[in-house]
Structures are given as structure tokens and as C-alpha cells.
C-alpha positions in Angstrom: 48.2 23.5 66.7 47.6 19.5 66.5 46.5 17.2 63.8 43.4 16.9 65.8 42.8 20.4 65.6 44.0 21.1 62.2 42.2 18.3 60.7 38.7 19.9 62.6 39.8 23.5 61.3 40.0 21.9 58.0 36.6 20.6 57.7 35.2 23.8 59.2 36.7 25.8 56.5 35.3 23.4 53.9 32.0 23.5 55.6 31.7 27.5 55.3 32.8 27.1 51.4 29.8 24.5 51.2 27.2 26.8 52.9 28.7 29.4 50.4 27.9 27.5 47.5 24.4 26.6 48.2 23.4 29.9 49.6 25.3 32.6 47.9 26.5 33.5 51.7 26.0 32.5 55.1 24.1 36.0 55.9 20.7 34.3 55.0 20.4 31.5 57.4 22.0 34.2 60.4 19.6 36.6 59.6 16.4 34.5 59.2 17.3 33.4 63.2 15.6 36.5 64.2 12.6 36.2 62.0 9.0 36.0 63.6 5.0 36.2 62.2 4.4 40.1 62.1 1.4 41.0 64.0 -1.4 42.6 61.2 -4.4 44.3 61.7 -6.7 47.2 61.2 -4.6 50.4 58.4 -2.4 47.4 57.6 -2.0 46.5 53.7 0.7 44.5 51.3 1.4 40.9 50.6 1.6 39.5 54.4 -2.5 41.0 54.4 -3.2 39.3 51.4 -1.9 35.9 52.4 -4.2 36.3 55.6 -7.1 37.1 53.2 -6.4 33.9 51.1 -6.1 31.7 54.2 -9.5 33.1 55.6 -11.0 32.3 52.4 -9.6 28.7 52.7 -10.6 28.5 56.6 -14.7 29.4 54.9 -14.2 33.0 55.2 -16.3 35.0 52.2 -14.2 38.2 51.7 -12.6 40.3 48.9 -9.0 39.7 48.5 -7.6 42.7 48.4 -4.4 43.4 50.5 -5.9 46.2 52.5 -6.8 45.4 56.3 -10.2 46.8 56.7 -13.3 46.2 58.4 -14.5 43.3 56.5 -11.2 41.4 57.4 -11.5 42.6 60.8 -14.7 41.0 61.3 -13.4 37.6 59.6 -10.4 37.3 61.5 -12.5 37.9 65.0 -14.7 35.2 63.4 -12.1 32.6 62.8 -10.4 33.5 66.3 -13.8 32.3 67.6 -14.0 29.0 66.3 -10.4 28.6 67.2 -10.9 28.8 70.8 -8.5 32.6 70.3 -9.2 35.8 71.8 -11.9 37.5 69.1 -9.5 40.6 69.1 -9.4 40.8 64.9 -5.6 40.9 64.9 -3.7 38.5 63.1 -0.5 38.0 65.9 1.3 34.6 66.2 -0.9 32.3 67.6 -3.5 33.1 65.2 -1.4 32.8 62.1 -0.3 29.9 64.0 -4.1 28.6 63.3 -4.4 30.1 60.4 -1.6 28.8 58.2 -1.9 25.3 57.0 0.8 22.7 55.4 0.7 22.8 51.4 2.9 20.8 49.4 3.2 19.7 45.6 -1.1 18.4 44.7 -2.2 21.0 47.3 -4.8 23.3 45.4 -7.0 26.4 47.0 -6.4 29.8 48.4 -3.8 29.0 50.7 -1.7 28.0 47.7 -2.7 31.3 46.5 -1.1 33.0 49.9 2.2 31.0 49.1 2.0 31.7 45.5 1.1 35.4 46.5 3.9 36.1 48.8 6.5 34.2 46.9 6.2 37.1 44.0 6.0 40.1 46.7 9.2 38.9 48.0 11.3 37.0 45.5 9.6 38.5 42.1 8.9 34.3 41.5 6.8 35.1 38.1 4.3 32.6 39.6 0.7 32.5 38.2 -1.7 32.7 41.9 -3.6 30.0 40.8 -4.0 27.7 43.6 -2.2 25.2 42.2 0.4 23.7 43.7 2.2 22.3 40.7 6.2 21.8 39.8 6.8 25.4 39.5 5.7 26.7 42.9 7.6 23.6 44.2 10.6 24.8 42.6 10.4 28.1 43.7 9.3 27.1 47.4 12.6 24.7 47.3 14.8 28.1 46.2 13.4 30.1 48.7 14.0 27.9 51.3 17.6 27.6 50.4 17.7 31.2 50.4 16.9 31.5 53.9 19.1 28.9 54.7 16.3 25.9 56.2 15.4 22.2 54.6 14.8 22.9 51.1 12.2 20.3 50.8 9.4 22.3 48.6 6.9 21.6 51.8 5.7 24.9 52.8 5.1 24.1 56.5 5.1 26.2 59.8 9.3 27.2 59.9 8.7 27.7 56.2 5.3 30.1 56.4 7.4 31.7 59.7 10.3 32.9 57.3 8.3 33.8 54.0 6.0 36.3 56.3 8.6 37.6 57.9 10.6 38.1 54.9 11.2 42.1 53.4 10.2 43.2 50.3 11.8 45.5 47.7 9.7 48.9 47.1 8.3 48.6 43.3 9.7 52.2 42.3 7.0 52.4 39.5 4.7 53.3 42.2 5.6 57.2 41.6 9.0 57.2 43.6 12.4 57.3 41.7 15.5 55.6 43.5 18.1 57.6 45.5 21.1 56.8 47.3 22.8 59.6 49.2 24.3 56.8 51.6 26.2 54.8 49.5 24.3 51.9 50.5 23.2 50.1 47.4 19.7 48.6 46.6 19.1 49.5 50.3 15.5 49.4 49.2 13.9 46.2 51.5 11.0 46.5 54.0 8.7 44.6 55.5 5.8 44.3 53.3 3.6 46.4 55.2 5.6 49.1 55.6 6.5 49.2 51.6 3.0 49.2 50.8 1.6 51.5 52.7 4.4 54.0 51.5 3.7 52.8 48.0 -0.3 53.5 48.2 0.5 56.9 49.5 2.7 57.8 47.0 0.6 56.4 44.3 -2.1 59.1 44.7 0.1 61.9 45.5 0.3 64.3 42.7 2.1 67.3 44.0 5.1 68.0 41.8 6.6 65.2 40.5 8.0 61.7 41.8 8.7 60.9 45.2 12.7 60.4 46.0 13.0 57.0 48.4 16.7 57.7 50.0 17.3 53.9 52.2 15.3 51.8 53.9 16.9 49.1 54.9 18.9 45.5 53.7 16.8 42.5 52.0 17.2 40.9 55.9 17.9 44.1 57.5 20.9 44.2 60.3 23.4 47.3 60.5 23.1 49.9 57.8 25.9 52.2 57.3 24.8 55.9 58.3 21.9 54.8 59.9 20.8 54.0 63.4 17.5 52.8 63.2 17.1 51.2 59.9 17.2 47.3 61.0 14.1 46.5 61.3 12.3 46.9 57.7 10.0 49.8 59.6 11.8 52.8 58.4 12.1 54.4 55.2 13.7 57.6 54.5 11.8 60.1 51.7 13.0 63.3 50.6 10.8 66.9 50.5 9.1 68.0 47.3 10.6 71.1 45.7 8.8 73.6 43.6 10.8 73.4 40.7 9.9 69.4 40.6 13.5 67.9 40.2 13.7 66.4 43.6 15.0 63.2 41.7 17.4 64.9 39.3 18.8 68.0 40.9 19.3 66.3 44.5 17.8 66.9 48.4 17.2 70.4 49.5 16.1 71.5 52.8 13.3 73.3 54.4 15.2 76.0 54.3 15.5 76.4 51.1 14.0 78.7 48.5 13.0 75.7 46.4 11.2 74.2 49.5 7.5 73.4 48.7 5.9 72.9 51.8 2.0 72.7 50.4 3.5 69.2 48.5 5.5 68.3 51.2 2.3 68.9 53.6 0.1 67.0 51.4 3.0 63.9 51.3 3.2 64.0 54.6 -1.0 63.8 54.9 -1.1 60.8 52.3 1.7 58.7 54.0 -0.4 59.2 57.2 -3.7 58.2 55.7 -2.3 55.1 53.8 -1.4 53.8 57.4 -3.8 54.8 59.7 -2.7 53.5 63.1 0.5 52.4 61.7 2.9 55.6 61.6 5.2 55.9 64.6 6.4 59.2 63.7 8.0 60.8 60.7 11.0 62.7 61.6 11.4 66.3 59.8 13.0 69.5 61.2 9.9 72.0 59.1 9.0 74.0 62.3 5.6 74.7 60.6 4.6 70.9 60.2 5.8 70.1 63.3 3.1 73.0 65.1 0.7 71.3 62.8 1.8 67.6 64.3 2.5 66.0 61.3 6.2 65.8 61.8 8.4 65.4 64.9 11.4 67.6 65.1 15.1 65.2 65.0 19.2 66.4 64.8 19.8 66.1 60.9 16.4 66.0 59.5 16.4 69.2 57.7 16.7 67.5 54.2 14.8 64.6 54.7 11.5 62.9 56.3 12.2 59.4 58.0 8.6 57.5 58.5 9.1 54.7 61.3 6.0 52.6 60.6 4.7 50.3 63.5 2.8 46.7 64.2 1.4 45.8 66.8 3.1 43.8 69.6 6.8 44.0 67.7 10.0 42.9 69.2 11.6 45.9 68.8 10.4 48.6 70.8 10.9 51.3 68.5 8.3 49.8 66.3 5.7 48.7 68.4 2.2 50.4 68.3 
């Protein structure tokens, strides 16, 4: 190796160490390279929907900000789209996101700032007061997120920061009648898209059958390869476990649908709740109970005797497995 090449190699090593010092690892910047504006529409729930509602209010809409994409939100989106010269389909896809977002920075006020604050709280646990006042605390949280994402840490929420923030996954809230299981040794692989997380939590909060609902793996914070799972890479797949007659699904381990302690009625009710909480946004539920398959609630797939694999979907998702 020549002196020049050795010097260049040392410089690259130093640069890598600087990146690690600034961002912990370089994986966040690499993962965020695939960020996009996820389409949201009727039936979706979660932090992204909350942000959309705040942004619509910023644009003059009179709607309730509740994180649920219902008829009033659909109507408000369509009205905004007409005014912006877009197709009024009521779907907040990339073109509508681009028109809906607005740049905010220290000193900005209003619902668009609330959208940023609510997203930072949901996706990075920033602990901000959602008051619509972009002060020093919000600026600090924005800069921290930008560094985490591997983008310019200027404290200004422009188009790129909006995209990174909207795309970022969310950690499952285990107070939503859920318990955390780790069958494949993947640690805190409990991250998924904000709509998938909210739709699951809505289903389990209302579930009253025989104890809490166990969650296996969903995915890592920025997606990507996850050991033991071929498809849990896009933030749209979440594993849950069947319910037991002894209510011990969170303490006594997994069972199969053939087990004597399998509670088919409670598991059926759980699948129905999952589907009801995300109308139009369930691609499929893998689980090999032939009775539930016959009822059209689940789909057969190898190695799914002891867990239910929920696959959520979004309109226009770049991965065809997760496109509604």
C-alpha cells in the first residue's frame, strides 16, 4: 500500500469513528436512506394520522384531532386536495404530504408545531408538551432526532426532516393490555410503523378475553434483517400469541391450536378485534387453526401453529407484500 493510500485509509477510519461518536453507529443513516412518506387513509390510526389532522387544522380544517382516520378526516383531506390542485381521493400519499407539510422552526407556533411535537413524543419519547410553541425544548428534540436520523442537525423541520420523522417506526406500548415476549432472542424487536402499532394497540385495549395479549417480534427500530423472520423488515408485521384457557399466555409460554389449553373462542375474538381496529389495512393473519381458517379469519402457512402473524398494509407501500 502506498503512503497516499495509507493516509486515505486512515482518514476513512477517522471519519467512521467520528460518525460512530456522533450517531452511536452508522446504521441509522443507512436505514433512513429508504425513508418515504407512508400513505394514510380511511381506517388508519396512529401518530401519523394525528400529525395529518394537526396539519389539516393548520390549513383551516375544522376537525377533531384523535389519531383515527375516519370520515371527517377523509372529507377534510379531499377538500384540501381540491384546493391544492390534487386528485381529491382522500388519501394522504406522497404528493398530498408534500403539499400539506410546512417548514417550522424556533419561534413558529400553531397546529403544524403540534404535529411535530406529537410525532417526536410518539416515535422518540421526547416528552414534549404539545402546545404548538416551537421553543428551545422542541428545537433540542428536533436536533436530537436529526442526529439520530443521520441528517443535518439544524433544528429546522423542513421536507427531509418531515419525511424522516413520519417514516420512523414506533415502539409498542405494552400498557395497552399487552405483554412482551422474546421467543427468538431478538431483544427489543418491538418496533413497527405508527399505524401498525396504533391499530394493534386499539385492538388489544378493547380485548377482554382471558388476560393480556402476548407480542412476539415485530421489527427493529429502522427495519431491516431480523433473525428468525423473513418478512419482518418493513414495520408492517407483528406476531402475537394465541390465548389460553388458563390465561397463562404471558407466563407459561406458547401453545399451539392443537393444545388442550388453547382457547379458540378468545383467540377468535382477538382476531376479530385486530381486523375491526384496522378496516382495509389487514393484508392477512397467518395462523393454522383450521376452524378460524374456515371462517375466513386466518390463513394457513407453515410454522404458524403457535403464533398469529398479523400483516398490516398501506396503500401504495413500496413493498408489494405490504401494499393494500
